[in-house]
DRENMI-69114 format. One record per residue: residue in three letters; chain; x, y, z of N, C-alpha, C, O in turn; residue number from 1. Coordinates in steps of 0.2 Angstrom, whole numbers, plus 5000, padded with zeros to 4 digits. Layout:
N
  res  chain    nX    nY    nZ   caX   caY   caZ    cX    cY    cZ    oX    oY    oZ    n
  ALA      A     X     Y     Z     X     Y     Z     X     Y     Z     X     Y     Z  NUM
...
***
This chain:
76
  res  chain    nX    nY    nZ   caX   caY   caZ    cX    cY    cZ    oX    oY    oZ    n
  SER      A  5025  5015  4922  5025  5021  4924  5032  5021  4929  5035  5016  4932    1
  ASN      A  5034  5028  4930  5039  5029  4935  5037  5031  4942  5042  5033  4946    2
  LEU      A  5031  5030  4943  5028  5032  4950  5031  5027  4955  5032  5021  4954    3
  ARG      A  5033  5030  4962  5035  5026  4967  5030  5028  4973  5028  5033  4974    4
  VAL      A  5029  5023  4977  5025  5024  4983  5028  5022  4989  5033  5018  4989    5
  LEU      A  5026  5024  4995  5029  5022  5001  5024  5018  5005  5019  5021  5006    6
  ILE      A  5025  5012  5006  5020  5008  5009  5022  5005  5016  5027  5003  5018    7
  TYR      A  5017  5006  5020  5018  5003  5027  5012  4998  5028  5007  4998  5024    8
  ARG      A  5014  4993  5032  5008  4989  5036  5003  4993  5038  5005  4998  5040    9
  ASN      A  4997  4991  5038  4991  4994  5041  4993  4995  5048  4995  4991  5051   10
  GLY      A  4992  5002  5051  4992  5003  5058  5000  5005  5059  5001  5007  5065   11
  ALA      A  5005  5005  5055  5011  5005  5057  5014  5012  5054  5013  5015  5049   12
  THR      A  5019  5014  5058  5022  5020  5056  5029  5020  5055  5033  5024  5053   13
  ARG      A  5032  5014  5055  5039  5013  5054  5040  5007  5049  5035  5003  5048   14
  ASP      A  5046  5007  5047  5048  5000  5042  5044  5000  5036  5042  4995  5033   15
  GLY      A  5043  5006  5033  5039  5007  5027  5044  5005  5022  5050  5005  5023   16
  LYS      A  5041  5004  5015  5046  5001  5010  5044  5006  5003  5038  5008  5002   17
  ILE      A  5049  5006  4999  5047  5010  4993  5045  5004  4988  5049  4999  4987   18
  PHE      A  5040  5006  4984  5038  5001  4978  5037  5006  4972  5034  5011  4972   19
  PRO      A  5040  5003  4966  5038  5006  4960  5031  5004  4959  5029  4999  4961   20
  VAL      A  5027  5008  4955  5020  5006  4955  5018  5002  4949  5018  5006  4944   21
  PRO      A  5016  4996  4948  5016  4992  4942  5009  4993  4938  5005  4998  4940   22
  GLU      A  5008  4990  4933  5002  4991  4929  4995  4989  4931  4990  4990  4929   23
  SER      A  4996  4985  4937  4990  4983  4939  4990  4983  4948  4996  4983  4951   24
  LEU      A  4984  4983  4951  4984  4983  4958  4986  4977  4961  4989  4977  4966   25
  GLU      A  4983  4971  4957  4986  4964  4959  4993  4963  4959  4995  4960  4963   26
  LYS      A  4997  4966  4954  5004  4965  4955  5007  4970  4960  5013  4968  4962   27
  LEU      A  5005  4975  4962  5007  4979  4968  5005  4975  4974  5009  4975  4979   28
  LEU      A  5000  4972  4975  4998  4969  4980  5002  4963  4981  5003  4961  4987   29
  GLN      A  5005  4959  4975  5009  4954  4976  5016  4956  4978  5019  4952  4982   30
  ALA      A  5018  4961  4975  5025  4963  4978  5025  4965  4985  5031  4964  4988   31
  VAL      A  5020  4968  4988  5019  4971  4995  5018  4964  4999  5022  4964  5004   32
  SER      A  5015  4959  4997  5014  4953  5001  5021  4950  5000  5023  4947  5006   33
  ALA      A  5025  4950  4995  5032  4947  4995  5036  4949  5001  5039  4946  5005   34
  LYS      A  5037  4957  5000  5041  4960  5004  5039  4960  5011  5044  4960  5016   35
  PHE      A  5033  4961  5012  5031  4961  5020  5030  4954  5023  5029  4954  5029   36
  GLY      A  5030  4948  5019  5028  4942  5021  5021  4943  5025  5020  4941  5030   37
  MET      A  5016  4946  5020  5009  4945  5022  5005  4944  5016  5008  4946  5011   38
  GLN      A  4999  4943  5017  4994  4942  5012  4990  4949  5011  4985  4950  5014   39
  ALA      A  4994  4953  5007  4991  4960  5006  4985  4960  5002  4985  4957  4996   40
  LYS      A  4980  4962  5004  4973  4962  4999  4970  4969  4998  4967  4970  4993   41
  ARG      A  4972  4973  5003  4969  4981  5002  4974  4986  5003  4978  4985  5007   42
  LEU      A  4974  4991  5000  4978  4996  5000  4973  5004  5002  4969  5006  4998   43
  PHE      A  4976  5007  5007  4972  5013  5009  4977  5019  5009  4983  5019  5011   44
  THR      A  4974  5026  5008  4979  5031  5008  4979  5033  5015  4976  5029  5019   45
  ASP      A  4983  5038  5017  4985  5040  5024  4978  5043  5027  4977  5045  5033   46
  LYS      A  4973  5044  5023  4966  5047  5026  4962  5042  5025  4956  5044  5027   47
  GLY      A  4963  5036  5024  4958  5030  5025  4954  5028  5019  4950  5024  5019   48
  GLY      A  4956  5032  5013  4952  5030  5007  4956  5024  5004  4962  5023  5004   49
  GLU      A  4951  5019  5002  4953  5014  4998  4956  5014  4992  4952  5017  4987   50
  ILE      A  4962  5012  4989  4963  5012  4983  4961  5006  4978  4964  5001  4980   51
  ASP      A  4957  5006  4974  4955  5000  4970  4958  5000  4962  4956  4997  4958   52
  ASP      A  4962  5004  4961  4965  5005  4954  4971  5009  4955  4971  5014  4958   53
  VAL      A  4977  5006  4952  4983  5010  4952  4982  5016  4948  4986  5020  4950   54
  ALA      A  4977  5018  4944  4977  5024  4942  4976  5030  4946  4976  5035  4944   55
  LEU      A  4974  5028  4953  4972  5033  4957  4978  5035  4962  4978  5039  4966   56
  ILE      A  4984  5032  4961  4990  5032  4964  4994  5038  4962  4995  5038  4956   57
  ARG      A  4996  5043  4966  5000  5048  4963  5007  5047  4966  5009  5044  4972   58
  ASP      A  5012  5050  4962  5020  5049  4964  5021  5051  4971  5018  5055  4974   59
  GLU      A  5024  5047  4975  5027  5049  4981  5021  5047  4987  5021  5048  4993   60
  ASP      A  5015  5045  4984  5009  5043  4989  5012  5039  4995  5017  5035  4995   61
  VAL      A  5009  5039  5001  5010  5035  5006  5003  5031  5007  4998  5033  5007   62
  LEU      A  5005  5024  5007  4999  5019  5007  5000  5014  5013  5006  5012  5016   63
  TYR      A  4994  5012  5015  4995  5007  5020  4991  5000  5017  4986  5000  5014   64
  ALA      A  4995  4995  5019  4992  4988  5016  4989  4984  5021  4992  4982  5027   65
  SER      A  4983  4981  5020  4981  4977  5025  4979  4970  5023  4978  4969  5017   66
  CYS      A  4978  4965  5026  4977  4958  5025  4969  4957  5023  4967  4951  5023   67
  GLY      A  4965  4963  5023  4958  4963  5022  4955  4967  5027  4949  4969  5025   68
  GLU      A  4958  4968  5032  4954  4971  5037  4954  4980  5035  4957  4982  5031   69
  GLY      A  4949  4983  5040  4948  4990  5038  4955  4994  5039  4959  4992  5042   70
  PHE      A  4954  5000  5037  4960  5005  5039  4961  5006  5047  4956  5008  5050   71
  LEU      A  4967  5005  5048  4969  5006  5056  4972  5013  5057  4973  5015  5063   72
  GLY      A  4974  5018  5053  4977  5024  5053  4983  5022  5056  4985  5016  5055   73
  MET      A  4986  5027  5059  4993  5026  5060  4994  5025  5069  4995  5029  5073   74
  LEU      A  4994  5019  5071  4993  5018  5077  5000  5019  5081  5001  5019  5087   75
  GLY      A  5005  5018  5077  5012  5017  5079  5015  5011  5079  5021  5010  5081   76
***
């Protein structure tokens, strides 16, 4: 796919990174984990909806990566 997403750490509004969307959620979480130096386990939309399949991702989506905790929103 040629989709790209902007991903922030859960609760952050800065230091987001652009990722290509791979064919599986597991691969995306691995890429996020490596780039942010965290164990990314969950991804959320900016409205707090959890992404459990890469098929749900739209081009240029803004997502938030968590280590398993719930969505924190944009705390700053």
